[in-house]
N, C-alpha and C positions, 0 to 999 in steps of 0.2 A: 565467560564474560557475562555479567548481569545485564538485564535489559535496561537501556537508558531511560525508559519511560516509567520505571517502577516508583520513582520519587516525584513524578510530574505533579501529582495532586498537591503535595506539601509545598513544592516550589512555586506552583501556580498561585497558591494562596498567599505566599509571601510577596510575589510579584504584584498581584492585584492590590495588596495592602499598601505597598510602597509606591506603586504607580509608574515608576520610571526604572529603566535598566540600571542607570547610575546608582540609584538608591538601593536597588536589589544587590548589586555587586558590593556596595558598601556594607550591607548586612552580612554577606557571605565572608568578606575579609575580616569584619569585626568578630565573627564567630571564630575564625581561625586565630585571631589575636588573643581572644579571651580563653579559648578552650584547648588550644594546641600549642606546640612549640614551633609553629611555622615561621614566625617572625623573630625567633631567637637565633642568634648567630654564634656558632662555636668559636671560642677564642683559643682553645688548645685541644689537643687530642684527648685530654682527660675529661673534657666536657661530655656529659651523657645526654644533654638536651640540645635541640636546635639543629641547624644545618650549616655546612661550610659556606663561606662567603660566596655569593653569586648563584648558589644552587636553586634558591627559590625562584629567581628571575628566569633561569633556564627552564625550570619545571613549568612555570606559567606560560612561557613562550611556546614550549613544546605542545602543551595541551591546546593552546589557541590555534596553532598551525594545524593540528590534527582535525579540529572541527571546521576550520576554514577550508581544509581540503575536501571534507564531506560536502560543505556548502557549494564549493566550486563544481564538484561532480554533479550535484543535484541541478545546478543551473545549466551545465552542459547537457545533461540528460533531457531537461525540459526544452532547451533550444533545439535539440535533435528531434524530439517528438513534434515540435511545432513545424520544423522544416519538412519532416515526413508527411505531416498532415496537409501542409500547403501543396506539396508535390502531388499527393493523392487527389486533392481537390482540382489541381490543374489538369491532371490526367483524366479525371472524371468529366471535367468541362470539355476537354478536347474530344473525348469519346462521345459525349452528348451532341456536340456540334456535328460530328461525323454522321451520327444517326439522323440528324435533321436534314443534312444534305442528301443522304440516301433516300429518305422519304420523298423529298421534293422531286428528285429525278424520276422516281417510280410513278408519281402521280401526274407528271406533266407529259406523259406519252399519249399522243392522240391516236385514235383508231384510224387505220388506213382505209381509203376508199379507192377501189380499182378504177373507178371512172374519173373522179376528180380528187387530186391530192392537195391537202391543205397544210400549210406550215405549222409546226408544233409550237405552241406558245410556251415560252420559258418562264413567264411571270404573269401575275394577274393583270398588269398594265398592258402587256402585249396581247393577252387574251381579249381585253376590252377593245383594243385597236383592231384586232382581227374581226371582232363582232361588228364594229362600225363599218369596216370594209365590206363585209357580207351584206350589210343593210343597203349600202350603196349599189351593190350588184342587183339587189331586188328591185331597185327603181329603174332598171333598164327598160327599153321599149318592149311592148308585149308581142312583138313580131317573132320572138324566139319560141313562142308556143307555151301551152299549158304544162308540158313535161319539164321544161326548163324552170318554171316557177316552183314546181314541186321539188326539184333538186336543190334549188336555192334554200327552200324551207328546211330540207333535211340538213344542209350544210350549216344553217343557222342553229338548229337544235344541237348538232354535234359541238359547235363552238361554245354554246352556252353551257353544255355539259362539262367541257374542258375547263371553263372558267370556274364553275362551282367546285370541281375536284381540286383545282389549284388553291382555292381559298380554304378548303378543308384540310389540306395537307399540313400547314403549320400547326393546327390544333393537335393532330395526331403526333406530330414530332414533339410538341411540348409535353404531351403525356409520356412519350417514350423517354424524354429527357428527365422528367420527374422520377420515373421508375429507376432510371440509371443512377441518379443521385441518391435515392433512398437505399438502393442496394449497396452503394459505396459506403454510406453512413453505417449501415448494419454491419458490414465487414469490418469497419474501423472500430465499432463498439465491441465486436467479438474479439478483435486483436488486442484491445486495451485490457481485457480481463487477464489477470495473472494466472499462469498455469503451472509453473515450476516451483519447487520448494525454495529455491533461491529467491524468487520474487515474493513468495509468502513471507520469508524471514525479514524482508525490508519493511513490512507493515506491522505495526504493533498489534493491530486487531487480528492478524493471522499469524502471529509469531509462534513458531513450533506447531502451527496448525495448517489451515487451508482456507480457500475462498470457494464457496459453493453457490448455487443458483440464487437462493434467497437469504443466505447468511454467511457470516465469517466466524471462524472459531480459532482460539488460541489456547495454550495450556502451559501450566507450570507443574511442578512435581506433585502438588497437592490438589489442584483445581483445574477446571476447564471453563473458559469464558466464551460464551456464544452471543453474537450480536445479530439479531434477526431484523432485517430492514422492514419498515412500516411506511405507509403513505403519510404525506404531510398533514392530512386532516386528523390523524390519530394523535390527540393531545392529552388524553386522560387515561389513567390506568384502568378505569371501568370499561373502556373500549377494548381491552385486551383479555384474552382467555389463555392462561398458562397453567399447564398440568405437569407436575414434576413427580415422578416416582423413582424407586431405586434402580429401575432398568428401563425407564420410559420417559419421554419428554414430548410435549405438544405445545405449540405456540400458535394462537389464532387471534383474529381481530373481528370486531363487530362493525361492519360497514354497510350502511343502508338497510338495516334490519336483518342482514344476513351475516352468518359466521363464516369467515374465510380462513382456512387453515394455511399457514405460512410454513410451518415445520412440524413434522410429526414422525415418530418412529421409535424403534427399540434401540437402546443404547448399547454400544459395543462392550461396555464395562459397567459394573455396578457403582452407584454413588451413595452418599449419605444424605437422605432427603431432609433431615432435620437441620443440616448445616448448609443446605443449598437455598438460593434465593433468586429473585428476579426484580428488575426495575425497568421503568419506561423512560427513555429519552425522547421527549415530545417531538413528534414529527420526523424522527430519525430512525430509532431502532428500539427493540426490546432486548435488554442485556440480561442474560441468564448465567448465573454462576453456579456451577456444579462442583460439589466437594467430592473428590475421589475417595473411594473406599480403601484402595490400596495405592501405594506409591509406585507407579510405573507409567511410562509414556504411552498415550493412546495413539493408534494409527488412524482412527476415524471416530466420529461422534455417533453416527447412526449406522446400524447394520445395513449393508448393501451399498453404501456409498464408496467412492474411490478412497483407497488408503494412501497415506503419506509415507515417505521413506524416512523412518526415524534415524537412519544413519546420517541424514543431512540436516537434522535439527540441532539446536544448541542445548544439550542435556545438562543444564546448570541447576544449581540449588541455591536459593537465597539464604542469607544468614538467619532470617526469622523462621525459615523452614527447618533449620538444623537443630539437633539436640545439643545438650551442654558439651558433650565430648567433641562433637564435630565443630562446634563454634570455637572451642579451645584450640583445636588443631589449626583452624583457619587463622585465628589470632596469633598463634605461634609462628605460622608461616609469614604473616604480615610483619611481625616483629623481626624475624630473621632477615626479611628483605630490607627493612629499614636499617637494621644494624649493618648489613653488608654494604649498603649504599654509603653509610657513614664511615665505613672502615673499622667498625667495632666488632667484637666477638659476637657470634651468633649463639642461639640458645644451647645447642649441643656443646659448643666450645665453653660456654659459661658453666655448664654442668661439669665438664671435665675439670675446669679450673676450681670449682667448688670442692670436688672430690679430692683434688690435689692438696688444696688448703686444709681440708679436713684431715688428710693423711699426715701432713706436716704438723698440724696441731696435735694430733694424737701422738706422734713421735716425740714432740716437745714435752708433752705431759708425762710420757713414759720416762724420758730422760730426767725430767724434773723429779719424779718419784725416786729414781735410782740415786740421783745426787742427794736427795733429802734423806734417804735411808743411810747412805754413806756418811752424811754429815752427823746424824745422830749416833752412828756407830763410833765415830771418832770422839764425840762428846762423852760417850760411856767409858771410853778408855782413859780419858783424862782424869 
């Protein structure tokens, strides 16, 4: 099955020119009306053009339902991801609140005094109340002696220390909460990156290829397409440094007077430099198109990077990549499929029929020659 994105450029140009989906569809059906037999209805079995009544509508409905099914799957997949993300955020918030509670319990423990025991303040307000109570004790009569005043001062210092510790605890807890949230976001970002070939095949930029740290790559039988991500401030081609050789590629950018290498290494297979090229999509990526020297599927772009399983890719070949003989074979298969759907003889059956007609004609001519010779023989006798 050919990649659905291979005609996107042409179709996008038509859509932008027309402006509306309705006008775009009108152009498509107008093409089918002018250039094909799509709107022609077969009136009898002898008709060689057109479709039986109702077949066109069924065909359109079948194709519509096919892509509607894909759209429904995408929507369900997106809803599932949103639900999973919300669940992870809820769990992260719950874990962060648990960390805050644990820090508060640890910081509100007051040191014990063997001589005088003081109640443990569970909040800053209670600590302030306890401080006020201690101050009232200090105003008692001086008949208790100098040692009692010193003990009161020590009690006061301990209480003030507890108050300070309790105020500082929420700050430490907020830092721990921030670290927990950052760790959760990092894990979610790592989980969102595709890792299997099935996931690579769903993205046109990694179709028959893979997703790496700084770039994505896809391939067809004749070429390899690499998209190297660049910062948003890279808007001009002069800010890029691209070096392409028959077995080497390098992509770098000029940022702040320095050259930063984004991709560099030896290619796993040789390419044709003269037919390879690159372009910049401002603020997004550098697209590098490498023309393969030989027609076979690559397992990796650079030497040393993880290889893909070519048994899981779609090893198809587009019509424009085929030679005349291969294109004729594909066109014959398409013709046979159309004839079979219409209930008409296929190409091999038509060949057999032509051979039979040729044989009948040959026999007819042979008989005609015999009868002609006999006729002239009779005339000679007369």
